[in-house]
N, C-alpha and C positions, 0 to 999 in steps of 0.2 A: 976307346971312346965309343965303339959300336955297341957294347954291352950297356954302358951307362945311358947312352941315347935311347936304346930300346926300353930300358926300365923306366925312363923318365918321360916316355912319349905316350900319346894316345892316338887313336885312329878314328876320325870322324866319318870315314867313308863307309863303315860297316853298320852304322846305326839303323839304316833302312832295311838291312838284311837280317836283323835279329829275329830269331824264332821265338814266338811267345812261349813262356813257361810259367808255371805257378808253383807256389809252395815254399818260397823263401821270402822272409821279411827281414829287412834291415831296420833296426830301431836305433835312432841317434838321440842321445840325451846330453846334458851338460857334463856328465861324468865320462862319457865315451860312447861306445856302440855295442850292440849285441845282435845276434841273428837268431831267428826262430824258423824252424822248418816244419811244414805240414806235408804229409805225403812224401813222395819221392821226386823232387824237381829234376828235370832232365836237362842239366847244364854241365858243362865241363867244369871241374872243381879241383882246386888245390887246397888241401886242408891246412890246418894251423902248423903242421909239421912239414909242409912243403911237398906232400905226396899227392899224386893224382889219385882221386878217390870219388866215391859217391859224396853227395853234399853232407858235410859234417859242420854244423854251425859252431862259431866261436865268438869270442867277445874281446874287447880291448879298449884302447884309447885312440883318440884322433890327434894327429900331429899336423900342424900347419907349417909349411915351408915354401917360401916363394910363391904365394898365392895358390898353392895346391894343398889339398887335404888328404893325408895318408892314413890308412888304417894300420894300427900297430897292435898285434895280438898280445893278450895277457898270457902269462905262464909259458913262454917259450924257453927252451934251454938257454943257460947263460952263454954258451958258445955260439948261439945264433944272434946275439945282440950286437951286431957289428955297426959301427958308425957309418953314416952315409958318406959316399965318396964326394968330395969337394962340396959338401953341404947342399947338393942339388936335389937330393931325394932321400926318402926314408925307406928302409927295407922292412917289409913284414916278416921276411924270413931270409936267412943267409947262412948256409952251412959249409961253404967252401965249394960245393958242387952246384947247388941250386940257390938262386937268388930270386926273390919275389918282391915286387913293389905293388901296392894295392891302393889306388887313389880314387877319390870322389870328386865330381864336379857337377855343376848344374848346366845343362845344355837344353835350350828351348823348353824351359820350365820342367825338365825331367832330371831326376837324379841318375847320373851315369857313373858306373863303377868300372874302372879299367884295371885288370889284374895282368901285369906283365911278368913273365917268367923266363929266366935264362938258366939252362942246365948245361954244365960242363963247358960253358962259354961257346957252345956250338948249336944248341937247340933252343929255339925261340918260340914262345907261346904267348898269345894274348887272348884273354877272355873279357868280353864286354857284357855287362849286365845293366839293363835299364829298369829302374824301379818305378812303379806306378804309385803315386801318392794315395794313401788311404786316409780318409777323413776320420778323425777321432770323435 
Protein backbone atom coordinates (compact mmCIF):
# COMPACT_ATOMS: atom_id res chain seq x y z
CA UNK A 1 0.00 0.00 0.00
CA UNK A 2 2.97 2.35 0.49
CA UNK A 3 3.61 2.55 -3.27
CA UNK A 4 -0.07 3.11 -4.11
CA UNK A 5 -0.37 5.77 -1.40
CA UNK A 6 2.71 7.61 -2.73
CA UNK A 7 1.41 7.52 -6.31
CA UNK A 8 -2.01 8.79 -5.24
CA UNK A 9 -0.81 11.53 -2.92
CA UNK A 10 0.14 15.17 -3.16
CA UNK A 11 2.19 17.36 -0.89
CA UNK A 12 0.88 20.83 -0.13
CA UNK A 13 3.88 21.67 2.06
CA UNK A 14 6.30 22.35 -0.79
CA UNK A 15 4.27 24.86 -2.81
CA UNK A 16 5.91 27.83 -1.07
CA UNK A 17 9.39 26.39 -1.78
CA UNK A 18 8.99 26.01 -5.54
CA UNK A 19 11.74 27.61 -7.58
CA UNK A 20 10.38 29.76 -10.42
CA UNK A 21 11.10 28.44 -13.92
CA UNK A 22 9.91 29.42 -17.35
CA UNK A 23 9.56 27.75 -20.69
CA UNK A 24 6.88 25.07 -20.27
CA UNK A 25 3.25 25.61 -21.18
CA UNK A 26 0.46 23.13 -20.50
CA UNK A 27 -2.48 23.56 -22.86
CA UNK A 28 -5.77 21.89 -21.88
CA UNK A 29 -8.60 21.48 -24.37
CA UNK A 30 -11.76 19.39 -24.62
CA UNK A 31 -9.75 16.78 -26.53
CA UNK A 32 -6.98 16.47 -23.91
CA UNK A 33 -3.69 18.21 -23.22
CA UNK A 34 -0.42 19.08 -24.87
CA UNK A 35 2.77 20.71 -23.72
CA UNK A 36 4.91 23.29 -25.45
CA UNK A 37 8.49 24.11 -24.54
CA UNK A 38 10.42 27.31 -25.18
CA UNK A 39 14.06 27.42 -24.21
CA UNK A 40 15.38 24.94 -21.65
CA UNK A 41 13.18 24.91 -18.52
CA UNK A 42 15.18 23.96 -15.43
CA UNK A 43 12.88 21.43 -13.79
CA UNK A 44 13.18 17.77 -12.88
CA UNK A 45 11.45 15.86 -15.67
CA UNK A 46 10.27 12.34 -16.37
CA UNK A 47 9.54 12.00 -20.08
CA UNK A 48 6.71 10.04 -21.71
CA UNK A 49 8.80 6.84 -21.53
CA UNK A 50 9.38 7.20 -17.76
CA UNK A 51 13.01 8.30 -18.07
CA UNK A 52 14.60 11.12 -16.11
CA UNK A 53 15.58 13.61 -18.82
CA UNK A 54 15.59 17.20 -19.94
CA UNK A 55 12.10 18.56 -20.59
CA UNK A 56 10.54 16.68 -23.51
CA UNK A 57 6.93 17.78 -24.11
CA UNK A 58 4.23 15.20 -24.73
CA UNK A 59 0.49 15.11 -25.22
CA UNK A 60 -2.44 12.95 -24.27
CA UNK A 61 -5.83 12.81 -22.67
CA UNK A 62 -7.25 13.70 -19.28
CA UNK A 63 -8.84 11.05 -17.08
CA UNK A 64 -11.03 11.90 -14.11
CA UNK A 65 -11.10 9.41 -11.27
CA UNK A 66 -12.47 10.10 -7.80
CA UNK A 67 -12.33 13.90 -8.21
CA UNK A 68 -8.73 13.87 -9.43
CA UNK A 69 -7.60 14.68 -12.96
CA UNK A 70 -4.82 12.49 -14.36
CA UNK A 71 -2.66 13.07 -17.42
CA UNK A 72 -2.50 9.98 -19.64
CA UNK A 73 0.12 10.08 -22.41
CA UNK A 74 -0.70 9.23 -26.03
CA UNK A 75 1.40 6.69 -27.90
CA UNK A 76 2.91 4.80 -24.99
CA UNK A 77 3.85 1.16 -25.61
CA UNK A 78 1.03 -1.36 -25.15
CA UNK A 79 2.96 -3.04 -22.33
CA UNK A 80 2.81 0.17 -20.30
CA UNK A 81 -0.98 0.48 -20.36
CA UNK A 82 -1.66 -1.13 -17.00
CA UNK A 83 -5.00 -0.70 -15.28
CA UNK A 84 -4.96 1.30 -12.09
CA UNK A 85 -4.79 -0.59 -8.84
CA UNK A 86 -8.11 -0.72 -7.03
CA UNK A 87 -9.48 2.00 -9.34
CA UNK A 88 -7.90 4.64 -7.11
CA UNK A 89 -5.49 6.18 -9.59
CA UNK A 90 -4.44 6.25 -13.20
CA UNK A 91 -0.88 5.65 -14.30
CA UNK A 92 0.84 7.81 -16.87
CA UNK A 93 3.51 5.15 -17.20
CA UNK A 94 4.12 1.68 -15.77
CA UNK A 95 6.72 -0.73 -17.12
CA UNK A 96 7.15 -3.09 -14.19
CA UNK A 97 10.07 -1.13 -12.73
CA UNK A 98 8.90 2.47 -12.93
CA UNK A 99 5.37 3.71 -12.22
CA UNK A 100 4.33 7.33 -12.72
CA UNK A 101 1.09 9.06 -11.82
CA UNK A 102 0.63 12.61 -13.10
CA UNK A 103 -2.28 14.58 -11.68
CA UNK A 104 -3.71 18.08 -11.84
CA UNK A 105 -5.69 20.10 -9.34
CA UNK A 106 -6.54 23.69 -8.64
CA UNK A 107 -5.16 25.06 -5.38
CA UNK A 108 -5.59 28.70 -4.40
CA UNK A 109 -6.54 29.58 -8.00
CA UNK A 110 -3.34 28.00 -9.36
CA UNK A 111 -3.04 24.92 -11.53
CA UNK A 112 -0.81 22.46 -9.66
CA UNK A 113 0.65 19.37 -11.29
CA UNK A 114 1.99 16.60 -9.09
CA UNK A 115 4.13 13.93 -10.74
CA UNK A 116 4.69 10.95 -8.42
CA UNK A 117 7.30 8.38 -9.41
CA UNK A 118 8.22 5.02 -7.89
CA UNK A 119 11.15 3.00 -9.25
CA UNK A 120 11.85 -0.59 -8.23
CA UNK A 121 9.36 -0.15 -5.34
CA UNK A 122 12.20 1.51 -3.41
CA UNK A 123 12.95 4.92 -4.94
CA UNK A 124 10.30 7.60 -4.54
CA UNK A 125 10.28 10.95 -6.39
CA UNK A 126 7.76 13.77 -6.49
CA UNK A 127 7.84 16.75 -8.84
CA UNK A 128 5.46 19.66 -8.26
CA UNK A 129 4.85 22.17 -11.04
CA UNK A 130 2.67 25.24 -10.52
CA UNK A 131 1.42 26.83 -13.72
CA UNK A 132 0.66 30.51 -14.04
CA UNK A 133 -2.49 31.25 -16.06
CA UNK A 134 -1.84 33.07 -19.30
CA UNK A 135 -4.69 35.16 -20.64
CA UNK A 136 -5.62 34.44 -24.25
